C-alpha positions in Angstrom: -70.6 -11.0 275.8 -72.9 -7.8 275.8 -74.7 -7.1 278.7 -78.0 -7.0 277.2 -81.3 -8.8 276.9 -83.0 -9.6 273.5 -86.8 -10.3 273.4 -88.2 -12.3 270.7 -92.0 -13.2 270.1 -94.5 -14.0 267.2 -97.0 -11.6 268.3 -96.4 -7.9 268.7 -98.8 -7.7 271.9 -96.1 -9.9 273.7 -93.3 -7.4 273.5 -94.6 -5.4 276.2 -94.6 -7.9 279.1 -91.5 -9.4 277.6 -89.7 -5.9 277.8 -90.8 -5.6 281.3 -89.6 -8.8 282.5 -86.4 -8.1 280.3 -85.8 -4.8 282.7 -85.6 -7.0 285.8 -82.4 -8.6 284.2 -80.6 -5.8 283.2 -81.0 -2.1 281.7 -80.4 -2.9 277.8 -83.4 -4.6 276.0 -83.2 -5.3 272.2 -86.5 -6.3 270.8 -86.0 -8.5 267.7 -88.9 -8.6 265.4 -89.2 -11.0 262.4 -92.3 -10.0 260.5 -93.8 -7.4 258.4 -94.0 -3.6 258.7 -97.2 -3.4 260.5 -96.1 -5.7 263.2 -92.7 -3.7 263.6 -94.6 -0.4 264.2 -96.3 -2.0 267.2 -93.0 -3.7 268.4 -91.4 -0.1 268.4 -93.7 0.9 271.1 -92.8 -1.9 273.7 -90.2 0.2 275.4 -87.1 -1.6 274.4 -83.9 0.4 273.6 -83.4 -0.9 270.3 -85.3 -2.9 267.7 -83.8 -5.4 265.4 -86.0 -5.9 262.4 -85.9 -8.9 260.0 -88.2 -8.8 257.2 -90.0 -12.2 256.3 -90.8 -10.6 252.9 -93.7 -12.9 252.6 -91.8 -15.9 253.4 -91.8 -18.2 256.4 -90.7 -17.1 259.8 -88.3 -20.0 260.0 -86.4 -19.0 256.6 -85.8 -15.4 258.0 -84.6 -16.6 261.3 -81.0 -17.7 260.5 -80.4 -13.5 260.1 -81.3 -13.5 264.0 -78.8 -16.2 264.7 -76.2 -14.4 262.9 -76.6 -11.1 264.5 -76.9 -12.9 267.9 -73.4 -14.6 267.3 -72.0 -11.2 266.6 -73.8 -9.6 269.6 -73.7 -12.4 271.9 -76.4 -10.9 274.1 -76.4 -12.1 278.0 -80.0 -13.4 277.6 -82.5 -13.9 275.0 -86.1 -14.2 276.2 -88.7 -15.8 273.6 -92.3 -16.4 273.9 -93.0 -20.0 274.4 -94.5 -21.1 271.1 -94.0 -24.0 268.9 -92.3 -22.0 266.0 -90.0 -20.3 268.9 -89.0 -23.3 270.7 -87.1 -24.4 267.3 -85.6 -20.9 267.2 -84.6 -21.3 270.5 -83.0 -24.3 270.0 -81.2 -22.9 266.9 -79.9 -20.1 269.0 -78.6 -22.5 271.4 -76.8 -24.4 269.1 -75.2 -21.5 267.5 -74.2 -20.0 270.8 -73.0 -22.9 272.5 -75.8 -22.3 275.2 -78.6 -24.3 276.5 -82.4 -23.5 276.1 -84.4 -23.5 279.2 -88.3 -24.2 278.4 -91.4 -22.8 280.0 -89.6 -20.6 282.6 -92.3 -19.5 285.4 -89.8 -17.1 287.0 -86.5 -15.5 285.6 -84.3 -13.5 287.7 -80.6 -12.2 287.5 -78.1 -13.3 290.1 -74.9 -11.4 289.8 -73.6 -12.3 286.5 -76.0 -15.3 286.2 -79.6 -15.8 285.2 -81.6 -18.3 287.4 -84.8 -19.8 285.7 -87.4 -21.7 287.7 -90.0 -24.2 285.5 -92.5 -26.9 286.8 -91.1 -30.2 286.6 -92.7 -33.5 287.2 -95.9 -32.6 285.3 -96.0 -29.5 287.7 -95.7 -31.1 291.1 -92.3 -29.7 291.6 -90.4 -26.9 290.4 -86.9 -26.9 289.1 -84.3 -24.1 289.4 -81.4 -24.0 286.4 -78.7 -21.5 286.7 -77.0 -20.3 283.4 -73.5 -18.3 284.3 -71.0 -19.2 281.5 -73.0 -18.7 278.3 -75.9 -16.8 277.1 -79.4 -17.7 278.7 -81.7 -18.7 276.0 -85.0 -18.8 278.0 -88.7 -19.8 276.6 -91.2 -17.7 278.8 -94.2 -19.6 280.0 -97.3 -18.1 279.0 -98.2 -17.3 282.5 -95.5 -14.5 282.5 -96.9 -12.8 279.5 
């Protein structure tokens, strides 16, 4: 497994905050952009070490995302951080199945703990917090809007 963090969002403006968060987990960050060239130009300025671009070519985001899944199977990033949208919840599930990992929803904090990733999220309708630790597989984490 490569010690890198991938970041994925639908909106180019979400990549800056995701990149900042990803830097707290490790030194290598790859921005994964699924979309047009105009958005790609903005994503390239987020501060990631690399940018993986998957064009939609006028089609649906969902139709292009399998290329991201295949790339993730090849690279096996340590962590994938996704902005929490309806579309990216589906993408997180696809990644989790393909990588044999689990998807963590709406994380309000994320940190590295040795080789593991620990995410905290609200549970019981927001009356408590639950902590989940992912040590043996890539961590697929949907980031709460409050962190973006």
